C-alpha distance (Angstrom), angle and dihedral (degrees) to the residues before:
residue distance angle dihedral
M1 . . .
A2 3.84 . .
G3 3.77 128.4 .
G4 3.79 91.8 -5.3
F5 3.80 95.8 -53.8
D6 3.78 139.7 79.0
L7 3.81 105.7 -91.5
Q8 3.81 94.1 -170.0
A9 3.79 91.1 52.2
L10 3.81 89.2 51.4
L11 3.81 91.7 49.8
N12 3.81 91.4 47.8
G13 3.79 88.9 51.0
V14 3.81 92.4 52.4
L15 3.81 92.2 48.2
A16 3.81 89.0 49.2
N17 3.83 89.3 52.9
D18 3.80 93.1 -115.8
Q19 3.82 107.1 170.8
R20 3.79 95.3 -145.9
A21 3.80 94.0 49.5
L22 3.79 90.3 44.8
G23 3.80 91.7 52.7
R24 3.79 93.1 47.7
A25 3.79 93.9 47.7
I26 3.81 91.4 49.7
T27 3.80 91.6 49.8
L28 3.81 91.0 52.1
V29 3.81 91.4 48.3
E30 3.80 94.9 45.3
N31 3.82 91.6 50.0
D32 3.82 91.3 46.0
A33 3.79 91.3 -125.1
P34 3.83 117.2 -172.9
V35 3.79 89.7 -103.9
A36 3.83 93.9 50.0
A37 3.81 94.0 92.2
D38 3.81 90.7 52.7
I39 3.80 90.5 50.7
L40 3.80 93.7 49.3
D41 3.81 94.1 44.2
A42 3.80 91.8 50.9
L43 3.81 94.5 46.0
Y44 3.80 98.4 42.7
P45 3.83 96.0 84.4
H46 3.81 87.1 59.0
T47 3.82 94.7 55.8
G48 3.79 131.4 89.9
K49 3.79 101.8 72.3
A50 3.81 101.2 87.9
R51 3.78 120.8 88.6
R52 3.81 110.8 -129.9
I53 3.78 118.1 -144.6
G54 3.80 125.9 -177.3
I55 3.80 124.6 -151.1
T56 3.80 111.5 -165.8
G57 3.77 142.4 152.9
P58 3.80 142.1 114.9
P59 3.82 124.7 -42.6
G60 3.79 114.6 -78.6
A61 3.79 95.2 26.2
G62 3.80 92.4 120.7
K63 3.81 95.8 -111.3
S64 3.81 94.4 151.5
T65 3.79 92.8 50.1
L66 3.79 90.9 47.1
T67 3.80 91.0 48.1
A68 3.80 90.3 52.1
A69 3.81 90.4 50.2
L70 3.81 90.6 51.6
I71 3.80 91.3 48.8
R72 3.82 90.2 55.5
K73 3.80 91.3 52.2
F74 3.80 93.7 46.6
R75 3.80 90.1 50.0
E76 3.81 90.4 50.9
A77 3.81 84.9 58.5
H78 3.85 88.5 51.2
L79 3.80 93.6 -114.5
S80 3.81 120.6 146.7
L81 3.78 120.1 -131.8
G82 3.76 143.8 -158.2
I83 3.79 116.1 -163.2
V84 3.78 122.3 -159.9
A85 3.80 105.9 -166.1
V86 3.80 110.5 -172.0
D87 3.79 112.2 -157.3
P88 3.80 134.8 -178.6
T89 3.78 114.4 -81.8
S90 3.79 118.4 -105.8
P91 3.82 109.7 -118.7
F92 3.82 88.3 -144.4
S93 3.80 107.4 43.0
G94 3.81 100.7 18.5
G95 3.81 88.6 -129.3
A96 3.79 132.4 112.9
V97 3.78 113.7 -64.5
L98 3.80 91.4 -144.2
G99 3.81 118.3 46.4
D100 3.78 128.4 -149.3
R101 3.82 92.4 -116.2
V102 3.79 90.5 57.6
R103 3.77 93.3 41.9
M104 3.81 104.7 50.1
T105 3.79 111.0 6.0
E106 3.80 92.8 152.7
F107 3.83 89.5 73.1
S108 3.80 96.7 46.1
L109 3.82 93.8 104.6
D110 3.82 95.8 43.1
R111 3.80 107.9 98.6
Q112 3.80 90.1 -163.0
V113 3.81 92.0 63.3
F114 3.79 118.7 66.7
V115 3.80 115.4 -177.8
R116 3.77 120.8 -168.4
S117 3.80 123.9 -177.1
M118 3.77 114.1 -154.6
A119 3.80 130.2 -172.8
S120 3.80 115.7 -119.9
R121 3.84 87.0 -139.4
G122 3.76 92.1 -157.4
H123 3.79 94.8 -52.3
L124 3.81 102.9 150.4
G125 3.78 101.2 -150.9
G126 3.79 95.0 70.2
L127 3.80 92.4 -106.4
S128 3.76 127.3 95.2
A129 3.79 112.0 -116.2
R130 3.82 89.0 -118.2
A131 3.80 97.2 43.1
Q132 3.81 95.8 100.3
E133 3.79 91.6 50.1
V134 3.80 89.1 52.1
A135 3.81 87.2 50.9
D136 3.81 88.6 54.0
V137 3.80 90.2 55.9
L138 3.81 90.6 50.4
D139 3.81 90.1 46.7
A140 3.81 91.6 51.4
A141 3.80 89.6 50.0
G142 3.80 87.7 63.6
R143 3.80 101.3 -104.0
D144 3.80 110.5 162.5
I145 3.81 94.3 -151.2
V146 3.79 131.2 29.7
L147 3.81 112.0 -164.2
F148 3.79 120.5 -163.1
E149 3.78 115.7 -160.5
T150 3.78 110.5 -174.4
V151 3.77 134.9 -156.0
G152 3.79 111.2 -99.6
V153 3.80 106.8 -114.8
G154 3.80 104.7 149.7
Q155 3.80 118.7 -131.3
T156 3.80 94.8 12.8
E157 3.81 91.7 58.0
L158 3.79 91.9 97.2
D159 3.79 111.9 97.3
I160 3.81 90.4 75.9
A161 3.82 87.8 83.4
G162 3.79 91.0 63.4
A163 3.79 92.9 50.3
V164 3.80 101.7 52.8
D165 3.79 143.4 48.8
T166 3.82 94.0 -129.9
T167 3.81 127.7 25.8
V168 3.80 119.4 -155.6
V169 3.82 114.3 -166.6
V170 3.80 113.1 -158.2
L171 3.78 121.3 -156.4
V172 3.81 135.2 170.3
P173 3.81 129.8 -156.1
E174 3.81 88.2 -100.0
S175 3.81 91.3 57.9
G176 3.80 90.3 92.3
D177 3.78 134.0 -115.1
I178 3.75 127.8 -33.8
I179 3.81 92.9 -102.5
Q180 3.80 90.9 62.5
T181 3.80 89.8 49.5
M182 3.79 90.3 52.8
K183 3.81 91.3 47.6
A184 3.77 91.0 53.1
G185 3.79 90.1 59.9
L186 3.79 92.1 -120.8
M187 3.80 91.2 126.0
E188 3.80 89.5 64.4
I189 3.79 98.5 48.8
A190 3.81 102.4 39.7
D191 3.78 120.3 104.5
I192 3.80 89.3 173.7
F193 3.80 130.0 17.1
V194 3.79 120.1 -149.0
V195 3.79 123.5 -167.1
N196 3.80 99.9 -158.3
K197 3.82 127.1 -164.3
A198 3.78 85.7 37.7
D199 3.80 92.3 175.2
R200 3.81 90.4 71.4
D201 3.79 125.3 95.7
G202 3.76 112.8 -90.7
A203 3.81 96.9 28.4
D204 3.81 94.3 111.1
K205 3.81 91.5 46.2
L206 3.81 92.7 51.1
A207 3.82 91.7 47.7
R208 3.83 91.1 50.9
E209 3.81 92.8 48.1
L210 3.78 91.8 49.0
S211 3.80 91.9 49.2
M212 3.81 91.4 49.7
A213 3.80 93.3 48.1
L214 3.81 91.7 48.2
H215 3.81 91.0 48.1
L216 3.82 90.1 54.4
R217 3.78 90.6 47.6
I218 3.81 91.6 53.5
K219 3.83 90.1 51.2
E220 3.81 90.4 53.4
A221 3.82 96.0 42.2
P222 3.82 113.0 11.7
S223 3.78 113.3 -135.8
R224 3.78 140.5 135.6
E225 3.79 111.3 -44.0
I226 3.80 109.3 -108.8
P227 3.80 112.7 -137.8
V228 3.80 122.1 -133.3
L229 3.79 112.5 -150.7
K230 3.78 132.5 -175.8
T231 3.79 118.8 -140.7
S232 3.76 141.2 171.4
A233 3.78 103.5 -155.1
E234 3.81 92.7 -171.0
S235 3.82 92.9 59.5
G236 3.81 97.2 29.9
E237 3.80 93.0 -118.4
G238 3.80 112.0 155.7
I239 3.82 96.1 6.9
E240 3.82 93.6 114.0
A241 3.81 90.0 52.2
L242 3.79 89.9 49.5
L243 3.81 91.3 52.5
T244 3.80 89.8 50.3
E245 3.82 91.1 53.1
I246 3.81 92.2 46.6
D247 3.81 89.6 53.3
S248 3.80 91.2 44.9
H249 3.79 93.0 51.7
F250 3.79 92.7 47.9
N251 3.80 92.1 49.3
D252 3.81 91.3 48.1
V253 3.81 95.8 51.7
D254 3.79 92.0 41.0
G255 3.80 93.2 50.9
S256 3.82 93.8 46.3
G257 3.80 96.1 48.7
Q258 3.82 92.3 -114.0
L259 3.80 91.2 115.2
L260 3.80 92.1 62.7
Q261 3.82 90.8 48.2
K262 3.80 90.6 48.1
R263 3.77 91.1 53.4
L264 3.81 92.7 46.3
D265 3.80 89.6 51.2
R266 3.81 89.6 49.0
I267 3.80 92.0 53.3
E268 3.82 91.9 47.6
K269 3.82 92.3 51.1
R270 3.80 91.2 47.6
I271 3.78 92.0 52.8
I272 3.80 91.6 48.7
S273 3.81 91.0 46.9
D274 3.79 91.8 49.2
I275 3.79 91.9 51.7
E276 3.83 91.0 47.7
L277 3.81 90.4 51.9
R278 3.80 90.9 50.9
L279 3.79 92.4 48.5
K280 3.80 90.8 49.1
G281 3.79 91.1 49.9
R282 3.80 92.5 49.3
F283 3.79 94.2 45.4
W284 3.79 100.8 53.9
N285 3.79 117.3 70.0
D286 3.80 135.6 148.2
E287 3.80 92.5 -88.1
K288 3.80 94.2 54.9
R289 3.79 94.0 43.2
K290 3.81 89.0 51.6
A291 3.82 90.7 49.4
L292 3.79 90.3 49.6
A293 3.82 92.5 50.9
E294 3.82 92.6 46.3
R295 3.81 94.1 51.4
L296 3.80 100.4 40.4
P297 3.84 92.8 86.9
A298 3.82 88.3 57.9
V299 3.81 88.5 55.8
T300 3.82 91.8 51.5
R301 3.84 88.9 49.6
K302 3.84 88.8 52.3
E303 3.80 90.8 -120.2
L304 3.79 90.0 118.5
S305 3.78 130.3 27.6
P306 3.82 122.3 -130.9
R307 3.79 88.9 -117.2
A308 3.82 91.9 52.3
L309 3.81 91.3 50.8
A310 3.81 89.9 48.7
D311 3.82 89.1 51.3
F312 3.81 90.0 50.8
L313 3.80 92.6 50.9
W314 3.79 91.3 44.9
E315 3.80 91.6 53.6
M316 3.80 88.6 50.7
G317 3.79 87.8 55.0
N318 3.79 93.8 48.1
D319 3.79 92.6 50.7
K320 3.81 90.7 70.3
């Protein structure tokens, strides 16, 4: 027994793909409950089978609608899915602004689709700090596909590439010109580009500009050619072609050995991130926060530089 419940029974439930056990385990992991480490340690040997796919892009690109269209196609192929939908954090409750019931109610009765909305909680990369651990739980439960759909936050929407096997960047004609896309770093992380809402004016122009920019990039630094697809998620147009490209990309990186390297890099980054979170948690206490608040006015008066105040707080931390 752990935390007032039977941990082994919970783990058995997750491994048996029991929806209730899965939901409870994810809640414990997301909230970093004392038993979360035991859950993750026990489930980790059962991970590694699920393909992880990221859907990202600016706000208003239709990512949720596109994700729903992909889910339908994966289910037609009899594949099970876990969806980690990372939403903006509510300033009042600290939870996700959009909930899974609002987002994808059509799948609520399908036991082979588990949708979990998570709050970004200020995490700048578009992914919640616990999102990959939640994906591990879904992986251990036997889900064939884990889909990440991230909050659209512009230039900070980049750490999705390190969390998945295939990154799909979704744009719409209203996303702006190709220069802004390049500035945002999306050119570097995309394995597949999708111009969604392709029936709108400017879709063809954006697709052409993307293709030209990618062609120039390949000339400068040869790499795998990145496809640019046009879709209309509402009607389903182009979704089959997108699935084909997702499969093609996965097969390419798997066959070349890049998939293994990607996953090793992912694990390394997660370990570093976990250590950084622990150090941050250990560093800040009431004494240091009070010292920071007391000395901030001196910084605004130019009597103390931000770096000097950081040094002072750091020395307080190293005295312990």
